[in-house]
N, C-alpha and C positions, 0 to 999 in steps of 0.2 A: 540508632543503627543506620549506617550508611549503606546504600544499595551497592551490591556487588554484581553488576550486570554483565551479561555475556555479550561479546562483540564478535563480528564476523572474523573467522580464523585467518582467512587468506583473501587478499585483494590484488588484482592486477588491473592497471589502468593504462590506457594509451590507444591512440588510433591504430587499428589493425590487430589489437591484441586478441580479438575473437579467434584468430587463427591458432592461438595457443590452447584453445579449449580441449582439443584431442589429447595433447600431451598431459594436460592437467588431469583429465579423467582417467587416462591410462594408469596412473598411479593408484587409483581407487578400484580398478577392475580386479576381481578376485576369481581365480580358477578359470577353467576352460569354457564355462558357460556363463561368464559374467554378463549381466544385462544392465544397460543404462536406459532409463525412461526419460524421454524428452517430451516435455509438455510445452508446445509452441503455439502462440497465438495464430488462429486460423487465417488471419489476414495475410500471412506469409505462405500459405499452402500452395499457391499457384505462382510463386515467385522463385527467385534463385537461391533462397536461403536453404532449402532442403538439400541441395547439392553440397552445401558448405558444412552441414552438420557432421560432426565426427562420429558417425554411428556405425556399429558392426551389424552383422547379419541378424543376430539374435536380439538386438536392441528394439525397444518399442518407441515409436514416434506417435504421439497423440496430438492432433491439431485441435486445440481447445477453443471453444467459443466463449468470448467474454462480452457479447453484446449486452448481456445483463451482468450485474456484479456477482461475484462468486457466491453460490448458495451451498449450504451444507449437503443438500440432496445431490448436487452435481459432484461435490467432493467424494461422497460415498460411491457414486457410480464410477468415478475414475479409479478409486481404490480397488473396486471389484474388477475393473478392466485390467489393472496391473496384476492382481492376484491370479486372474484367469490366464494371463500371458505367462506367469511364472509357474503354473501348475505342473508342467511337464519338465521343469528345469531341475537341476541338481540342488540349487538353493531355492528356498521359498521367498526370498527377498531380493530385490534388485540391488546392484552395487551402488546405485545412486539415482536421484531424481533431479533433472535439470529444467528449470523454468526459463523460457525465452519469450519475452514480451513485456508488457507494461505491468503496472502494479497488480492488476487482477490476476494475470498469468503467474506472476511471482507468488502471489498469495495462494493460488491453487497448488503450486509446486510445494510450498511449505506445508500446506494442509495435508496433501497426499503423503508426503514423506513422514509426517507425524502419525497418520492414521494407519499406515502399514505396520506400525509397531505397537499401536495402542488400540485395544479392542473396543468396539462400539461404534456409534455414529459420531461424526464430527460435531454434530449439534450438542452432544453430551459434554464437549470440552470447551464450549464458548464461555470464557471467563478468564480469571487470572490464576495461573500456576496449577491447573488441573491435570496437565500432562505429566506423567510419572516416568515413562520409558523414553529414552532418546530416540530421535527419528533416524531413518536411514540417511546416509550422506546426501546432502542436497546443495545445489549450486544455482546461481541465477545469472542471466545475461539480460540486462534491461534494454528494451528498445524504445522506451519512453522514460523521461526523467522528471522527477518532482515528488513522487509519492513517498520516497524514502523506504519503500518496501524492501529494497535490497539490503538494508541494514537493520530493520526493525525486528523486535521480538514478538510481533503479532502477525497473524494472518486474519484479515477482516472478512467475516462470512455473514451472510444473511441466512438465518435459520427459520424454523416454523414460528418461533415466538419472538425473536429479537434479531437485531443486527449487532454483533459483538465479536470481537476477535478471540482467537485462541492465543492468549498471551502466555508465553513461556520462554525460558532460556533455551529450551530444546527447539524452539521455532526458528531461531537465528540461522541463517545460511552458513554453511561451512566454507563456501567459496563464492566470490562474486567476480565477474569479468566485466569491467567498465570500459567499453569501447565506444567513444563518441561517434564513430562512423555508423554505429547501429541505430542512432536516433536522428541521423541527418535528414531523413525524409518524412519525419513525423508531421502530419498535416495540421495546419491551423483550422479550427480552434482547439483541437485536441491537445496540441503542444502547449497552448496557453493555459488551458484548464489544469493540466497536469503540473505545469510549472507553478501555477498559483497555489496548488496544494502545498508546495514547498514554501512559498512566500508566507502563506497563512500559518504553516507550522512555526515559522520563525517569529511572526508577530505574537502568536499565542504563547510560545515558549518564553520569549524575551520579556513579555509583560505579565507572566504568570508568577504566582506565589511560590512555586517549586524551584524557581531559577537559582542556580549556583554558578560558580565561575566556569565549571566544565561545560554546562549546557549553554552558557552565555557565549563562550569562545566560539563554539561551533555555530550557534545561532546567528551571531553577528557576521561571521564569514559567509554563511549561506545567504543571509539577507543582502549583503553587499554584492554577492555574485548574481542574485536575482535582479537587483537594480541594474547591474551592468547589462544583463541579457535583455530585459524587458523595457529599459529606458534608454539604452545606448546602442544595442544591437552590434556588438563587436564581431570581428571575423571568426573568432573561435568560440562563438556563442554556445555551440553544442558541448564543447569541452567544459565550459564554465557552468552550464546548466546541469551537466552530469555530476560535477563536484558540488554544486549547490544542493542537489538532491541528497547526496551522501552526507554532507555536513548537516543539512536540515534534519535528516533522519537521526543522526548522532545526537543532535541537540535535544530532541524529544525523548531520546533513550534515557537520559538522566533528568529529564524534566517532564513535560506533559503538554498536550494541546489544550484547547479551551472551548469556549462557548460555540464557536463556529462549527467545530467538528462534532460536538454533541448534537447540535441542531441538524447537521447534514445527515447524521445517521437516521434520524426520524424521517427526513425527506426521502432517503433511499429506501427505507423499509416500506413506507406506505405508497409513495409515488414512483418508485423504481428509478429515481434520479441517480445517475452515475456520480461517484464520489467527488471528482474534480469539479463538475458543474454544480453539484449540490453545495460544495464549499463556497464557490463563488456567489451563488444565489444567496446563501445565508450571510456571508461576510458583508455583502452590500447593504445589509440592514443593520449592521452593528456599529454605527457611528458613535453611539453613546458609550460603547465599551472599548473600542479600538479606533479612536478618531483619526489619528495620524496614519495608521495602517490602512484604513478604509479610503482615506483621501488618496494615498499613493497607489493603492490598488486600482482606483478608478482612472488614474492617469495611465497606468499600464494597460488597462482595458481599452481606453480610447486609442492609445498608440498602436495596439494590436487589432483595432477595428472589430472589437468583440461586442455583440449585443446579447445581453443575458435574456433568457426566457423569463417572461413576466406572468403575473396572475396565476401562478401554479396552484395556489391553495384556494382560489376563488370558489370552486365548486365542491370542496370536500365536505363530508358529513361530520356530524358531531363525533361519531364513533371513530372516524379516521383521525380527527384531531386528537382525540383521547389517546389513540395508539401512538401517534407521533410524539406526543408529550411523554408518554410512558417510556418509549424507546430512548428518547433524549435523557431522561432522568436516571436511567440505569447507569449511565456513564459518570458516576459520582467523582472519580478522580479528576475528570476534565473540569467539572464545575468548581471543585475545590481549588484547583490550580488557578482558575480564572478569578474567583471571587473570595477565596479564603475559606477557613473552616466553618464560618457562619453562612455559607452560601445558601443554605435552605431558607434562611430568613430573608434573603435578598432576591433570589430567583424563584418566584412562585409559579405555579402551574398557569395562572392567568397571564403572567408576563411572557412565559414561553409561548402561549397561544397567540398573544398579540404580535410577537416576533414572526411566528409562522404566517399570520394573516397578512403581513407586509410582503410576503414572497409570492 
């Protein structure tokens, strides 16, 4: 059976296209009390972005904090905040949820839009295809590029027991607005770490057992764009990085990531390491599995003057190591993509522990 996966319904790309967001959302507004919910990274709270948001008087703007990666408890709090805002409105649901920020902010927007229509805690839906009711309309405007969150069918969340996405066709955004001007001032090293998420997506997809011509076409283009951005630094680097993120996300939509992402989930859950940094820390130890990719990654790291944090696992307890290994092993599709159907005989708990100890 071939996968029949959901893609983003509408995409607009180009410098300055953020100005079209109001017209795009107007089509979705229903009735006299239509409400749009804007979830915006709080780094923009004191800047000029607020004046540019196409919001009406009844709309809700929430400046979300993503200093930590998205947690299910935070999603549940945001859902309750939206429901409270809607309590005295004619409709009990907003007309849409718009995420403006990096991968974490976009994941929050996806999760909130899902949990407004599905009862329970977001932790109850961590897994594959557990969502049964479609989300409210949801859109995204990336202000960082690399994660592919703008096109993926998952919203990655840290719950009380695991770090795992809400993977569902209903998770996919209805609209994305790709404006390279929105990522122009992203600071290094954050820009590098997020961009490397895309590069590592491509390495793991292109060298995985799930690869087919669809994922290969997108993956090869995304990798080529990453090389241009991080090894050549062209004038339109932001445009190319934004498209690399889109293509990289599309590649893993019909394929999968691999060992690095599985390990980074454990790092994030136990040590609180952000996804992009965690991927880079993990990938730097994987010469034996992705030799050419790791070599090129180190060239990009040197060119961007990046120094990875070291000795992160030096003081962890046996219990913490056990938890990290358990979190990594939950992600079975990632291991199978990387190592094949017999991956359990290849990647033992001991080998995973040895990899973590190198970090």
